[in-house]
N, C-alpha and C positions, 0 to 999 in steps of 0.2 A: 447607418448600418449597425451601429452599436445598439440603437433602440430595438432593431429587429432581432438582435442576438441576446436581448435581455431575458432573464429567467422567466419561465412560465408561471402563471398564477397557480396558487396552491390547489385550487379546485380542479384545474386541468391536470395537474400532476397526480392527484389522487383519484381521478376518474369520477368526480362528483357530478352526477347528472342534473345539476341545478338548472341548466339552461334548457332541458328537454321540454318543459312546459311552455316556454316562450319561443320554441323553435318555430320559424315561420313556415306556412304551408307552401305548396308548389305554386299556387296562384300568386301569392305575395312575392315569392322569389322571381317568378317570371315578370311580374309587374315592375319589380325593382330592377331587373335586368334590362327591361325595355327603356327605362328612363335615360341611362347614358347613351343607348343606341339612338334614341330619338333626338336627344340634345346634340350629339355629334353629327347626325344627319342634317338637322336644321342649321348647324354651324357651317357645314359644307355647302349647303344651299345658299346661305347668305354670302359666304366668301366668294363662291363662283358667280353669283349674281353681280357682285361688285366688279369682279374682273370682266364679266361679259359686258356690263355697262360701260366700263372704261375702254374696252376694245371695240365697242359697237357691234357686238354679236347679239344673238337671239336672247331676249330677256323676257319672253313669255313665261307664264307660270309652268306650263308643261315642259318647256325647254329647260328652265332652271331646275325643275324637280328631277328631270332625267340627268342633268349635269351633276346635281347633288348626289345622285346615286353613284355616279362614276367616282366622284371625290370621296364618298364614304368607303367604297371598295378600295380605292387607292390608299386611303388612310389605314386600312387593314392589310396593306402590302400585298394586294391581290394583283397579279400581272394582267395587263390590259392589251387589247389589240385595237388600234385606231386606224380605220381605213386600210386595213391589211398590214399595218406596220406594228410590230410588237413594242410594248413599252413596259419594261420590267424594272428599270431604275426609277424608283419612286421616292418622293420626299419623306425623309424620316422624321421631320419636325411634326408633320401631321400625325404620324404614328405615335410619337411621344405624347402629343397632346391628347389623343384619343385614349392611350393607355393610362395617362394620369386621370382622365375623367372616369374610366371604368374602375380603376383602383380605388378612387375616392368613393364611388358608389358602392363597391363591394364592402369597403370598410364601414360605411354608414349602415348598411344592412346588418353587419355583424354587431355593431355597437347598439343599434336600436333593438335588436332581437335578443341581446344577451348571449350571443354565440361566442364561445371561448375555447372550444376544443378543436384540435386539428381535423378530426373526422367530420365535424360540421363544416369546416372550411372547404373540404372537397365537394360537399353537396352544393354549397353556394356557388363556388367557382364553376362547377359543372353546369349548373342551370344558366349562369351568365354566358358561358362559352357556347352552350347549345343554342341559346336564344340568338346570339349574334350569328352563329352558323346558319340557322334557318333564315334569318333576315338577309344574310349575304346571298344565299341561293335564290331567294325570291327576287331580290334586286337584280341579280345577274340574269335571270330568266325573263323578267317582264318589264323592268323599269329603265334599263340603260338605253341610250339612244341607238338608232339603227346602225350608225357608223362605228359603234363601239361593241366589240365582242369580248365576252368574259366567259371563261369556262366555269360552269356552276360548281363542279367538284373542287376546283382550285379556290373558288370564292368561299365555299363552305369550310375547307380546311384552313385557309388563311384567316378567316374571321374567328374560327374556333381557337386557333393557336394564339392570335394576338389578344383576344378577349380573355382567354383562359390564363395566360401568363400575367396579364395586367391584374386580373382579379386575384390571382394567387399572391402577387406582390402587395395588393391592398389588404389582404387577409392575413399576411404574415405577422404583423404586429398584434392585432386583436386576438388571434388564435394561437400565437406562439409557434408558428410553423418551423422556423429555423432552430430555436432551442429544442423542439421536439426531435427534429432530424439529427441534431448534433448531440443528443443526450448520450448515446452510446459511442460516439466518436472519441478518438484520443484527444488529450488536452491540447495538442499542438495544431489541430485542424482549425479551430475557431480563430486564433490570431493570424493563421495563414490566410484565411478567407478575408479578414479585415485588411491585412496588408496588401493582398492582391487587388481588392476593389479600390483601395486608396491609390495604388500605383496605376490602375486603369484610368481613374479620374485625372491623374496628373498627365498621363500620356495623351488623353483626349484634349485636355486643355492646351498642351503643347502643340498638338496638331491644329487646333482651331487658331491659336496664335500665329502659327506659320501661315495659314491661309489668309488671315487678316493682314499680316505684314506684306504678303505678296500682292494683295489687292491694293493696298496703299501705294506700293511701289509701281503698280500698273494702273494708276489712276486714269491716264489718257485712254488706255484700251477699255477700261470699265465704262467711261463716258461714251465712247464710240459704240460699244455694244448695247448701251441702254436705250437706243432709239432716239428719234427726233421729236415725237409728240408726247404729250403728257400721259395718254393712255398706255403707250408702249413702255414708257419709263415706269409707270406704276405696276403694270403687269409683270414686267421682267424683274423688278425689284422684289415683288412678293414671291415670285418663283425662286429667285436666288436665296431669299431668306428661308424658304421652305427646304432647300437643299443644303443649308449650312451644316446640319449634323453629318450628312454624307461627305461634305467637304472636310469636316474635322477628321473623320475616319481616314479619308484619302491622304490628308496631311500627316496623320500618324504613320500611315504606310510609307510615305515618302521619307519621313524622319528616320524610320527604322531601317530602310534600305530597299525593300521590294518595289516601292513606287506604285504607280497606277497607269492605266491605259484608257484612252478614249478612241476607239477605232484604231487607226494607224498610229496615233500619237501615243508614245510611251515615255514617261519621265521617271527618273530616280536621281538620287544624289550622285550617282556614278556615270550615268549616260542619259542622253535625250535623243529620242527619235521623233522628229517633227511630223506633224500631220494636222489636218483641219479639225476645228472644234465648232460646236454650235454657237450661235450668236447669243450667248447668255452671259450677263456681266460677271457672274461668279466664276466662269471658266477663264476669265482674263488672268486669273492667278496662275494658270498653267504656264510654265516656261516653254518658250519655243526656240530659244537660242542655244548656243553651246553650253556645255557644263562650265560653271564658274569654279575657280580654284578653291574658294572658301566653302563650297558645298560639302566637302569632306568633313568639315567641322561639325555639321549637324548630326553625324553619326555618333557623336559623343553624348548627345542628349539622352537617347535610350539607355546608354551605359550609366549616366548619372542618375536616371530614374531607378535603375537596378540597384545602384549603391544606396539610394534613399530607402528603397524597399528593404534592402539588407540591414540597414541601420534600425529600421522599425522592428526587425526580427531579433536584434541583439538583446533588448530588454526581456525577451521571453524567458520564463523560468526554465531551468534545466541546464544540461551541459551542452557542449558544442553539437553533438549529433542531433539533439532535439531542436536546437535553433536552425540547423540545416534542414530538418524536416519542415519546420515552419516556412522557411524560404522556398522549399520545394512546392508546398501547397500554394503559396503566393504566386510563384512562377507559372504553375499550371492554371490557376485562375486567370492570370493575365493572358496567357497564350490562348486558352479556350475562348475567353471573351473577345479577344482580338479577331479570332477566326470567325466567330458568329457575326460580329459587327462588319467585318470585311465582306462577308457573303451578303449581308443586307444592304450594304452601301452601293453595290453594283447591280448590273442587270442589262437586259436588252434595250437598245435605243434605236428603233427603226431597223432598216435592212440596208443602210448605205454606209458611208464612210465613217459614221459616228458609232457604229455598232461593233462590239459591245463596250459598255463601260465596266471595266474590270479592276477590282482590287484583289490581288492574288492572296486570298485569305489563308491558303495552306502555307505558302512561303512566309506570309506575315506572322502566322502563329509560331513557326520555327524561329524566325528572327527575334521575336519578342521573348520567347523562351530562352534563347541563347544569351541575349543581352542582359536579361534579368538575372539569370544564374551567374553570368560572368561578373557583373557588377555587385550582385548581392553576396556571392561567396567571398569576394575580396573584402567587402564591408563587414561581413560576419566574422571573418577570421581575425580582422584587426581588433585590438582591445578597445573597448569603449573608453571615453575620457574618464568616466566615473570609476570604471573597474581598473584602469591602467595607472591611476595615480595613487601611490601609496600614502597612507595617512602620515602626516608629519608628527614627530614626537612633541609632546606638550612642552611649552616653553617654561623654564624655571623662573619664578618671580624674581624680578630684579630687586636688589637691596640698595638702600641709599649709600651714597659715598661715605666712607668713614673707615676707621681701622678695621681691617679684615680679621676674622676669627680664624686662627690656624686650624687646619684639619687634624682631627684626633689621630687619624692613621699616620700622620707625619710625626707625631710626638714619640720620642723614644720611650720604650716600655722598660724603665729601670727604677720604678718606684720602690722605696723601702718603707716598710711599715712604720707608722708613727713619724714620718718625716715628710715635710712638704717639698714637693718637687720645685726646685728653683727655676726649672726651665719653663714652667707653666706660667704664662702671663695672666694677670687679672686686670680688670679695668682699674685704671688709676683713679683714686679718690681725689676730689678737689681739696687743695690745701686750705686750712682754716686760718684766716687772718685774725690774729688776736687783737690787733689794733682797732680793727673795724668793730669788734664786739665790746670795746671798752666804753663804759658809760661815762659821759662827761660829768 
C-alpha cells in the first residue's frame, strides 16, 4: 500500500506527454486484454477437467469447454442458475486469482508501453473491462451447458466490474493513481487510508485463524463430511479451499458480533440457532451446540484491533483533532471494506434449507465502525510512551573520592583588602624531608 501511495513521477506531475508516441493502439490493447481472459479460461477448463475426472463426470472436450465457461463466469462472481436452483455464493479465491492475473497483465501493458499518466490508465482499464464484458456475454449466451442459465446482462456487468477493478489496481502503481487522487486531499487522509487497510488485513487474518482453529477442533466432523472415496475427498477439499476467503470474512463477522447464517442456521458469539448445513468439510467449523461461556471473550478481538489502529494514528503529525481525523478515515475505510466483503461472501444457495448464505454486511459495517472508533479513540487519547516520558536531566560527572572542595556560596563574604582569608583552605603542600635530601 505504501508503494501505491508513493509520489508521482515528475513527468506525470508536469503533464509531459512523453508517453504519447508510445501509446498502444486499440488493437494492441484488446489483444493484451484477451491474454488474461484466455489464460483464466484455460485455467478454469483444466481445473474443472481434473475435478470431473476425479468424480467420474463428463470429460469430453465439449463438456469440459462448457464447464470451463461456467467456471470463468463464476470467477467473475456472476450468479448462476443450475437446474433451476440459484447459486450466488461463489468462491472468492477464484475471483482473487483472476483479479491478480488481470492486474498483472494491465501493469505489464503500462510498463511496456511507457504509460505513466492517470488519464492513460483509464483508457487501458476501460479496454480490459470492456473486453471481459463482451466475452462474458458471449459465454453466457452460447457456451454454457444447457443445465446452467446465466443472465447475459448480469454476466456483462459482473465481468466489467471485476476486470475493471483489477486492472485499476494493477495500473495504480505505474500510473500513480492514488497519489493523483490524494493530491488535493488533506494531509490526514493518506495515513488514515494506510491505517484502515492495515486494520482490515489484521481483522481478516483473525477471521481466517478463527475458522482454522474451529476446523482443527472439529476434525472428526471434517473427516466425516469429506466422503469415503478418493474422488469425493479431492473434490470437496478443492471446493473448501476455494471458499476459504468467504470463510475468513464469515469468521470476521462472527468475531465482531453480527455472525452469519446458512439457511435456518444462525451463529454468533451471543446466540446459536441450529439448522442443517451442506456436507462440505469447510462448514464443519460452524458450531451447532449451545453458546460456550468463553465466546464472549472473542468480542475483545475487534476492540484490540481498534486499539492497534488508534496507536498507528498517534504518530501522525499534528494535534489531537488531526489524529482523530486520521482515526475517522481509518474507521470509515474499515467499515466500508467490511460491508463490501460481507456482501461478496454470501448469496443464494439453492431454494431449500440452505438458502441463503448471509453475512449481514450492514450490521457488520456498523459493528466494525463502532469497535474501531471505541478502541481507537481510547488509544489515541492515551499518551504514547515516547511522548509521555519526560527527558531525564543530565547526570553530573562523578568526581573521584577525596577532599571535597567547599562551595563558594557557603564561604562567608568578609574579605578585607590586602588580607588573606584564613577561612579559605588551600591544598596542603607535602612536607619537605631535609634528611632525605642530604647527600652522603
